[in-house]
C-alpha positions in Angstrom: 10.9 26.5 5.4 14.3 25.2 6.5 16.8 25.3 3.6 18.5 22.1 4.9 15.4 19.9 4.3 16.3 16.8 2.2 13.7 14.6 0.6 14.1 11.0 1.8 11.9 9.4 -0.8 13.5 7.1 -3.4 10.6 7.6 -5.8 8.5 10.7 -6.6 4.8 10.6 -5.7 2.0 11.0 -8.2 -1.4 12.3 -7.1 -3.9 9.6 -7.9 -7.3 9.4 -6.3 -9.3 6.3 -7.0 -11.3 3.7 -5.2 -9.2 0.7 -4.3 -9.9 -3.0 -3.9 -7.8 -3.5 -0.7 -7.3 -6.5 1.6 -5.4 -7.2 4.8 -3.5 -10.4 5.3 -5.0 -12.4 8.2 -3.3 -15.8 8.7 -3.0 -17.2 5.2 -6.0 -15.4 3.7 -6.8 -11.9 2.6 -9.7 -10.1 4.2 -11.4 -7.3 2.2 -11.7 -3.8 3.7 -14.3 -1.3 2.5 -14.2 2.4 1.9 -10.6 2.8 0.7 -9.5 5.6 -1.7 -5.9 6.1 -3.0 -4.5 9.5 -2.5 -1.1 9.2 -4.2 1.2 6.5 -5.5 4.9 6.0 -6.3 7.0 3.0 -7.5 7.7 2.4 -3.8 4.2 2.5 -2.3 0.9 4.3 -1.9 -1.1 6.4 0.4 -4.8 5.7 0.9 -7.5 7.3 2.9 -10.4 5.7 4.7 -13.2 7.2 6.8 -13.9 3.8 8.4 -11.8 3.2 11.5 -12.3 -0.6 11.2 -10.6 -0.4 7.8 -7.3 0.8 9.2 -4.8 -2.1 9.3 -2.1 -2.1 12.1 1.4 -0.9 11.4 3.5 -3.6 9.8 0.5 -5.6 8.6 0.8 -7.1 5.2 -1.8 -5.8 2.7 -2.8 -6.4 -0.9 -4.3 -4.0 -3.4 -5.5 -4.6 -6.9 -3.8 -2.5 -9.5 -5.6 -0.9 -12.5 -3.6 -0.2 -15.7 -2.7 3.4 -14.5 -1.2 2.2 -11.2 0.7 -0.6 -13.0 2.2 2.0 -15.4 3.3 4.2 -12.4 4.9 1.2 -10.7 6.4 -0.3 -13.9 9.9 1.0 -13.1 10.3 -1.7 -10.5 7.5 -4.1 -11.5 10.0 -7.0 -11.8 11.0 -6.4 -8.2 7.5 -6.2 -6.6 5.8 -9.1 -4.8 2.6 -9.6 -6.8 -0.4 -11.9 -6.2 -3.5 -12.2 -8.4 -3.3 -8.9 -10.3 -2.3 -7.0 -7.2 0.7 -5.9 -5.2 1.6 -6.9 -1.6 2.8 -4.2 0.8 3.4 -3.4 4.4 1.7 -0.7 6.4 4.4 1.8 7.4 2.4 4.9 8.5 -1.0 5.8 9.9 -2.1 9.4 10.4 -5.3 11.4 10.9 -6.5 12.7 7.5 -9.3 15.2 7.9 -9.5 15.7 11.7 -12.2 13.5 13.1 -13.4 12.3 9.7 -10.7 10.2 8.0 -7.3 8.4 8.3 -4.4 8.3 5.9 -2.4 5.0 5.7 1.0 4.7 4.0 1.9 1.4 2.4 5.4 0.4 1.3 5.4 -2.2 -1.5 7.1 -5.5 -0.7 10.1 -6.3 -3.0 11.5 -9.7 -3.9 14.9 -8.6 -2.7 13.5 -8.4 0.9 12.1 -11.9 1.5 8.4 -11.9 2.4 7.2 -13.1 5.8 5.9 -16.6 6.4 2.3 -15.5 6.2 3.0 -14.1 2.7 4.7 -17.2 1.6 1.7 -19.3 2.7 -0.6 -17.0 0.8 1.4 -17.2 -2.4 1.3 -21.0 -2.3 -2.5 -20.9 -2.5 
């Protein structure tokens, strides 16, 4: 491995595999997606895996995931800075890659932060 490699992540990842309640923002409402399992999480975002191609949101789509107590603890370092909604965190899809070839997909989500103003769609959702 190249000795000049420098990790670009702001927060370390924690392996965490669990089923997720996950929704994609569509207009001003959230639409549930099935078959989602987290792979790892950090205070900056999460990586999940799905075997259902229709569950893959597009790059830059706003998503919501419900957090259990363990995930809330991992994210507590920046919890005052996260954009939250009804016991969950809003994020933006930043990466899509093939997981197990021909069987699954990995999707990276970066949590939205209050210091970066949310998009109009998110603002409309938060008013409801």
